[in-house]
N, C-alpha and C positions, 0 to 999 in steps of 0.2 A: 660315918659322922652321926653323933648322938642327936637326939631330938632337941636338946637345949642349945646345941651349937647352931642348928638350922634356924631356930627361932631368933637367935642373936643376930645371925646374918641378915635375916629379913628386916630387923629393926634398925640396923646400922644405916647411916646416911649413904654409904657407898653402894648400897644395894640398888638404889634407883638409877644410878648411872653406870654401874660396872657390871658386866656380865659375869657374875659369880656363881650362877646356877644354870641348870639346863634350860629352865623356863625363861629366865632373863636373857640367856644367850640366844634362845630361839626367837624371842621377841625382838632382840637387837638385830638379828640377822634379817628378819622380815622387814623391820623398819628401814634397815640399810638398803635392802633390795627395792622397797617401795620408793625410797628417796632417790636411789640411783635410777630407777625406772622413770620417775617423774622428771628428773634432771635430763636423762637421756632423751625422753620423748620431747621435752621442750627444746632441746638442742636441734632436733630434726624438724620439728614443726615450724620453727622460725624460718629456716632456709626454704622449706616447701611453700610457706605462705608468700615469701618474697618471690619465689620462682613463679607461682601462680599469678601474682600481681604483675610481674614483668610480662608474662605470657598474655594476660588479658590486655595490658597496655599495648603490646605489639600487635595483637589482633585488632584492637581499636584503631591503631595507627594504619594498619594495612587496609582496613575498611574505609578509613578516611581517604587514604591515598588512592584506593581503587575508585572511590566515588569521584575524586577529583580527576582521575585519569579518564573516567567515563564521560566527562563533561568537557569535550574539546571546545575551542573557540567557535563561536557561531559562524564566522567566516569559513572555517574549515568544513563545518557541517554543510553549509550551503554550497560550497564549491564541489565537495565530494558527492553530495546528493544530486547536484545539477549534472555533473558529468556521468554519474552512474545511471540516473534516470533517463537521460537523453540517449545513452548507449543502448539501454534496454528497449526503449521505444523504437529507435532506428533499426535495431536487430529484428524486431517483429513487424516492421512496417509492411513488408511484402505480404505476410499473412493477413494483416489488417486490410490491405488493398483487395485481396481476394474475397474476404468476407464482405467488404463494402460493395463489391460488384455483385455478389450473390444476393445481398439484401436489396439493392437498388435496381436489379435487372428487370426491365419492363417487358422483355420478350416472353411470348407464350408459344411453345414451351420455353422454359428458361435456357439461356445460352450457357450459363455457368451453373453446374450441378455439384459434382464432388470436388473436394479440395485439390486432389492431384490433377484432374483434368483441367480445372480452372487455372491452376498454376501453369500448366503446359500451354494452354491456349493463349493466355495473356503474354507469356514469355515469347512464344513463337510469333504472334501477330504484332505485338507492340514493343517488345524488348524489355530491358530492365529499367532504364532511367525514366522513360515516359510511360512505361507500363506498370510493372510491379512496384516501382518506387515513384510513381506519380504522386504529387503532393507532399514529397519529402521535405521540401523547403519550408512551407508553413508549419509542418510537423516539428521541425527543428526550432523554428522561431517561437513556437508555443511551449515545447517540451523543456528547453533549457531554462528560460526564466521561470516557467511554472514550477519545475522541480526545485529550483533555488528558493522560491517563495515557500514551497511546501516544507522543505527540510528546515528552513529557518524558523517558520511558524511552529512546526512540530517540536523542535528542540526547546524553543522559548516557552511554549505553553506546557510541555511535559515537565520541564524543570520547575517552573513556578507552581504547578499543581502538586508535584511531589514535595516541594519545600513547604507548601501549605498544609501538608498532612493528608492529602488525598490518597486513597488506596491506589497502589501501582497499576493494576489492570485498568481501573477507571481512568487514571491519568493517561495511559497509553491510548485508550479508546477516544477520550476527549481530545487528546493531542492530534490524532490522525483525522478526526472529524473537523476540527478547526483548521488544520493545515490544508486539507483538500478544499474547504470552502474559500480560504484566502487565495489559493492558486486557481480556483475556477474562473475568476475574472480574467485570467490570462489565457488559460488553455481552451476554454470553450470557443471563443472567436477563432482561434487558430484551428480548432477541430472542424469548424464549419468550412473554412477554406480548404483544409486538407481533404475532407471527405468529398467535397465537390470535385476537386482536382483528381482525386483517386477514381471517382466514378467516371469522370470525363475521359481520362487518359490523355493522349496527346491532342493538340489542337486540330480541329477538323478530322476527328478520328473516324475512319471509314469502317472500323470493325465493331464499334459499339456506340449506339445512339442513346446517350444518357440524358439529353435535354440541356446539358451544359456545354459551353464552348468558349473557354477563356484562353487568352494567349499566354498568360503568366499569372503568378501570384498577385502581383501588383494590379494587373488588369482585372482579376477576379475581385479584389478588394474594392476597387473603384466602381466596378459594375454593380456589385451587390449594394453598396452604399447609395449609388445614384438611383438605382431602379427599385430597390426594396427597402432602403433605409438602414440606418445603423443598427436598429433592433434586430435585423435579419442575421447579424453576426452572432447574436445570442439565441438563435433559434434552438429550441430543445433544451434550454438551460435548466428548467425545472426538472425535466425528466432525467437530465444528465446527473445533476447533483443528488437526485433521489436515489440513484444507483451508486454513484461514485463515493459519496460521503460515507455510507455504511461500509463499502468495500475498503476504503483506506483506513477507517477506524479498526475494523477487524484485522486487516493485514498487519498493521503495526502492533496491535495487541498480541496477536499470535507470534509475531517475530520477536518481540521483546521477551515474551515468556519462553519461547524456544531457545533463545540465546542464554537465558538464565539457567534453564535446565542443562544446556550443553556445557556451560561453565562449571556447574556443579559436578557434572559427570567427568569432565576432563580435569578439573582442579586448577584451571588457569584461565585467565581472561582471553587468551589467544586460543580459540577452539579449533583452528585449523581449517583448511580449505574445504574438505569434504563436508564438515558440519556447517560451515558457512553457506555452502550451496544448498544443503538440506533444509536448514532453517529458513533461508530466504525463499526458496521455491515452495516449500510446504506452506509457509504463511500466505503467499500469494495464491497458490492453488486452492487452499482450503477456503480462503475468503471469497475467491471466485465462485466456488461451488455453492457456498451459502447464499451469496447474492445473485445467483443465476436467475431466480424468478424476477428480480428487479430488472435484470438485463433483458429478459424475455418480454416483459410488458413494455419496457422502454422502446425496444425495437419494433414491437407490433404496433404501438401507438404512432411511431414516426414513419412507419412504412405502410400504414393502412391506406386503402383507396377511398377517395371521396367522390361524390357525384360531380364536383367541380372539375375533376381531373378528366372527364370524358371529352370536353371540347378540346383539351390539349392533345389527347390521343387522336381525335379526328383531324386536327390540324397537322399532326405529324404524318398522317397518311394522305394528306392533300385533300381531305374532305372538309366541306364547310356546311354548317347548319345555318341557313339564312331564313329568317321568318318572312312570310309573304308581306309585300309592301304595296300600298295603294299606288295607282297610276298618278304620275305627276310629282311624286315624292322623289327627290334626288337620291342617288345612291350615296351612302355615307363614305367618307374617305377611308381608305384602307388603313388599318393600324400600322404604325411604324414597326419595322422589324425589331427594334429594340424592345418595344412593348410586348411583342409576341415572345421574344426571348425571355423577357422578365417573367411573363406568365408561365412559360415552360419551366423556368428554373425554380419556380416555387413548388418543390416536391418534398414530400416527407420522407426523409431517409435518416439513418442514424448519423449523429454528428459527434460521436465520441467513441473512442476505442477503449477497451476491446469489446465491440458488440458482436457476439458470436452466435446469437440466436437467430438463425435464418428462418423466417416464417415458412412453414410448409405450404405447399399448394393446396388450396381449398380451405385454409384456416379461416375461421370466422372473423368478420370485420368488427373490431371492438367498438367503433363509433363513439369514442370517449377520449377525453384528454386527461382523465384522472387515473393515476397509477393504481390506486386502491380499487377503484371500480374495475379496471382492466384485469387486475389479479383475480378478482371474484368471478368475472365473466370467463376467463380462461379456465379456472378451476371447474366451473359448472359444465363447460363444454368439453374439456379435455382431461380433467383430473390433475393429479400431481405430476403426471408425465408431461403435461403441457407447460408447467412451471419450469421444468428442468430440461426443456428441449435445447440441444446444443451445449449441454453441460461438459461434454468431453473436450471439444475445441476450446471452450472457455477455460477449463482447468489447465490445458496445455499453454494457452496464451498467457494467462495470469501467472502461472508457475514459472515459465521461462523468463518472462519480463521481470517479475519480482526477484527471482534468483539472480539474474544478471545485475539488476540495479543495486541490490543490497550487498552482494559480494564485492562489487566495485566500490561501493560506498565505504565499506569497512577497510578495504585495501588502501584506498586513497586517504582515509583518515589516519592509518598507520604511517603512511608516507609523509603526510603533513605533520604528524606528531614528531617524526624524526627531523623534519625540516620545516619548523613552524613559520608561517607567514606573518603571524601576529604575535608580538612578544612585549613584555613590560620592560622597564629599565633594567631590572635585574636579570633579564633573559628568560624568565619563566613565561609560559604561554598564558594568554588572557582567557579566562573562562567566562 
């Protein structure tokens, strides 16, 4: 093609739209490929964006559904918690009885030393019902309503704190703290009755002189109120909540976080029985270890000896300390036996389980009712080891009790979810 022909083709109108040359053909091919690529890319991007939108919506729906499923009706939580907590307490009652005997043993040398020999001695001499399971009735009367109140308060406070935007771990801590405080007004009086009956054993017990001698739970209640006042049922209340409130707060904070990790690892809300046992037992055991110093100081304060206890010991041995009396002054009337018994029954022992810190023989007398002062005195005299005396039994007690309670709690919640007790008109459970 001559030079004139090429110039003519460039100047004609067809040259802008018709691929009449190699350059225009190449440009057209590139433009076509770009246009095809853009069109092809747009066709794929739209379905992908729609797919991502549906996936995000499904994930949001799943999160909402899981959140709703994790909030069963309050009635379900209270019943499941009451049954689970009471079962755990009753399962560990015999261990608690042995520890109470060890803490309140007035004999020198002590009659109850190691855990195994104490179990064997109480079982052989006093049996199961009046021995190892002495005080089980007041324990049940306090445990069931106490745990019902606990779980109801915990779920209510936890949900409202989370809805208010409070950080989850703080909501769990605060929920456990408030729940134990609400339940303390029920379980502390029952613990006083339970502990005295545990220490006493059977009525007119010939094997162990505890200073208490009640015919039954009702007789113990009447005697305490008549001779010591209603306030005696709340003896040790401050020391009890000083230990139990931090324990419950840590226990449920660890438990909730452990379940969250277990769900992420399993990929499902039902984590299975082995992980249920592990999370529940680990939460209770770890909280028990951390609060062991509070348990030690509580036990030491409530079991310390006072000078006012000496006349009681003398009376128990048949000795009387009578001051000299001038001639002609009549002998005072003997104190009624009920007054003597009331004085004997005013003894400082642990009034809340699990108190597993048995004071060692020769331990210093704290001579204080302040827990903080007691902690400082124990640290100066015995060091860190004094704070964690009895940490092994406490770890076992709290771990087994917590694992039993929380495993039953989750199992009963699943049963109640399948067969709800509370439902709306459309049949959906009430949250």
